[in-house]
C-alpha positions in Angstrom: -14.8 5.4 103.7 -14.9 7.1 100.4 -13.2 10.3 99.3 -14.5 12.8 96.8 -11.7 14.4 94.8 -12.2 17.5 92.7 -9.6 19.1 90.4 -9.4 22.8 91.1 -6.5 24.1 89.0 -5.7 23.7 85.3 -2.8 22.1 83.4 -0.5 25.0 82.6 3.1 24.6 84.0 2.2 21.4 85.8 5.1 19.0 86.6 4.9 15.9 84.4 4.8 13.6 87.5 1.9 15.5 89.0 0.2 15.5 85.6 0.5 11.7 85.4 -0.8 11.3 88.9 -3.9 13.3 88.0 -4.3 11.2 84.9 -4.3 8.1 87.0 -6.9 9.6 89.2 -9.0 10.4 86.0 -9.0 14.1 86.8 -8.3 15.5 83.3 -10.1 18.8 83.5 -11.0 21.4 86.1 -14.2 20.8 88.1 -14.1 17.0 87.4 -14.9 14.9 90.5 -14.1 11.2 91.2 -14.9 8.9 94.1 -12.0 6.9 95.5 -11.6 4.5 98.5 -9.4 5.3 101.4 -6.3 3.2 100.6 -2.6 3.9 101.1 -2.1 4.0 97.3 -4.7 6.7 96.7 -3.5 8.6 99.8 0.0 8.9 98.3 -1.5 10.1 95.1 -3.6 12.7 96.9 -0.6 14.0 98.8 1.4 14.3 95.6 -1.3 16.3 93.7 -2.4 18.4 96.8 -1.5 21.7 95.1 -4.0 21.1 92.3 -6.9 19.2 93.9 -9.2 19.2 96.9 -10.6 16.2 98.7 -12.5 15.0 101.7 -14.8 12.4 103.2 -18.1 12.3 101.3 -21.4 11.3 102.9 -24.1 9.0 101.4 -26.5 11.8 100.6 -23.9 13.7 98.6 -23.0 10.5 96.7 -26.7 10.0 95.9 -27.0 13.6 94.7 -23.9 13.2 92.5 -25.3 10.0 90.9 -28.7 11.3 90.3 -27.7 14.8 89.0 -24.3 14.2 87.4 -23.9 10.5 86.9 -23.8 9.4 83.3 -23.8 6.2 81.3 -21.7 5.7 78.2 -23.5 7.7 75.5 -24.1 10.6 77.9 -27.4 9.1 79.2 -28.4 9.8 82.8 -28.4 7.0 85.4 -32.0 6.1 86.1 -33.6 3.9 88.8 -34.6 1.5 86.0 -31.0 1.1 85.0 -29.9 0.4 88.6 -32.6 -2.3 89.0 -31.8 -3.9 85.7 -28.0 -3.8 85.5 -26.9 -4.1 89.1 -27.7 -6.2 92.1 -29.4 -3.3 93.9 -33.1 -2.4 94.1 -32.7 1.3 94.0 -30.2 4.2 93.9 -30.2 4.5 97.8 -29.0 0.9 98.2 -26.3 1.6 95.5 -25.1 4.7 97.3 -24.9 3.0 100.7 -22.8 0.2 99.1 -20.5 2.7 97.5 -20.1 4.6 100.7 -19.3 1.5 102.7 -16.7 0.4 100.1 -18.6 -2.8 99.1 -18.6 -1.8 95.5 -16.3 0.5 93.5 -18.1 3.1 91.5 -15.6 3.1 88.6 -16.1 -0.7 88.1 -19.8 -0.5 87.5 -20.8 -1.5 83.9 -21.4 1.2 81.3 -21.0 4.0 83.9 -18.6 6.9 83.4 -16.1 6.9 86.4 -16.2 10.7 86.9 -18.6 13.5 87.4 -18.5 16.7 85.5 -19.5 19.5 87.8 -20.3 23.2 87.3 -18.1 25.8 88.9 -19.1 26.4 92.5 -21.7 29.1 93.3 -19.8 32.2 94.7 -16.5 30.6 93.4 -13.6 28.9 95.0 -12.1 30.5 98.1 -8.8 30.9 96.2 -6.9 28.4 94.0 -3.4 29.2 95.1 -3.7 28.5 98.9 -4.5 25.4 100.9 -7.9 25.0 102.7 -6.3 25.5 106.1 -4.9 28.9 104.9 -8.3 30.0 103.6 -8.0 28.7 100.0 -9.5 25.8 98.2 -6.7 23.3 97.8 -5.8 20.1 99.7 -7.7 18.2 102.4 -11.0 19.7 103.6 -12.6 16.8 105.5 -16.4 16.8 105.7 -16.7 20.3 104.2 -16.2 18.7 100.7 -20.0 18.0 100.9 -20.7 21.7 101.1 -18.5 22.4 98.1 -20.1 19.6 96.0 -23.5 21.0 97.0 -22.5 24.4 95.6 -21.3 22.7 92.4 -24.4 20.6 91.6 
């Protein structure tokens, strides 16, 4: 299972240990998104930075949309089906997204692909960046509803 993690809050008055954790997650700016596997190491990092990020289980369709619309190669070129056929072991983007979703391949370890997605602010904004998702805000774990948020940000 893969998690999509999005940075919601900025860097002002952030504790240095949380700042370092977000640097390790490659979340350097607001509205940046990364795909990470469900491992105990990443789970600890997510819990530590829960007051600045939101995350949840991402489905294959959302991963496909992220790669097609916001995936970039080094040099800020879009990821094309031709690149996927030529540089990876997969026939098309659909196969690649299924392999990423199952955890067979790590997105950040693909050659010449930037490991993060730069997203636009969500349509109709965040629910509130100072409260958790359970309390009606935008922070913390949101489960499968992360797909809705990413859809509003594409």
